[in-house]
C-alpha positions as CSV (number, residue, x, y, z in Angstrom):
1,X,-31.6,-29.0,-19.9
2,X,-34.2,-29.6,-22.5
3,X,-36.5,-27.2,-24.1
4,X,-39.2,-29.8,-24.3
5,X,-41.4,-28.1,-21.7
6,X,-42.5,-24.5,-21.7
7,X,-41.0,-24.0,-18.2
8,X,-37.6,-25.3,-19.2
9,X,-37.7,-23.1,-22.4
10,X,-38.6,-20.0,-20.5
11,X,-36.0,-20.6,-17.7
12,X,-33.2,-21.2,-20.2
13,X,-33.9,-18.1,-22.2
14,X,-34.5,-15.8,-19.2
15,X,-31.2,-16.8,-17.7
16,X,-29.5,-15.8,-20.9
17,X,-31.4,-12.5,-21.0
18,X,-29.9,-11.5,-17.7
19,X,-26.4,-11.7,-19.1
20,X,-27.2,-9.3,-22.0
21,X,-28.1,-6.6,-19.6
22,X,-25.0,-6.7,-17.4
23,X,-24.0,-8.0,-14.1
24,X,-26.4,-7.5,-11.1
25,X,-23.7,-5.6,-9.3
26,X,-23.6,-3.0,-12.0
27,X,-27.3,-2.4,-11.7
28,X,-27.2,-2.3,-7.9
29,X,-24.4,0.3,-8.1
30,X,-26.3,2.5,-10.6
31,X,-29.4,2.4,-8.4
32,X,-27.4,3.2,-5.3
33,X,-25.8,6.2,-7.0
34,X,-29.2,7.6,-8.0
35,X,-30.6,7.2,-4.5
36,X,-27.5,8.9,-2.9
37,X,-27.6,11.7,-5.5
38,X,-31.2,12.4,-4.4
39,X,-29.8,13.0,-0.9
40,X,-27.0,15.2,-2.1
41,X,-24.4,12.5,-1.3
42,X,-23.8,11.0,-4.7
43,X,-20.6,11.6,-6.7
44,X,-20.6,13.0,-10.2
């Protein structure tokens, strides 16, 4: 992939930014725990 076009540049850098934050599964699990906690069903 080349960074010659703005779209290619943004795509390449946004994909890398997702890795810094952690896997999607980790975020999904964190959100699910918060939702379940609101209903009194979450652990911890």
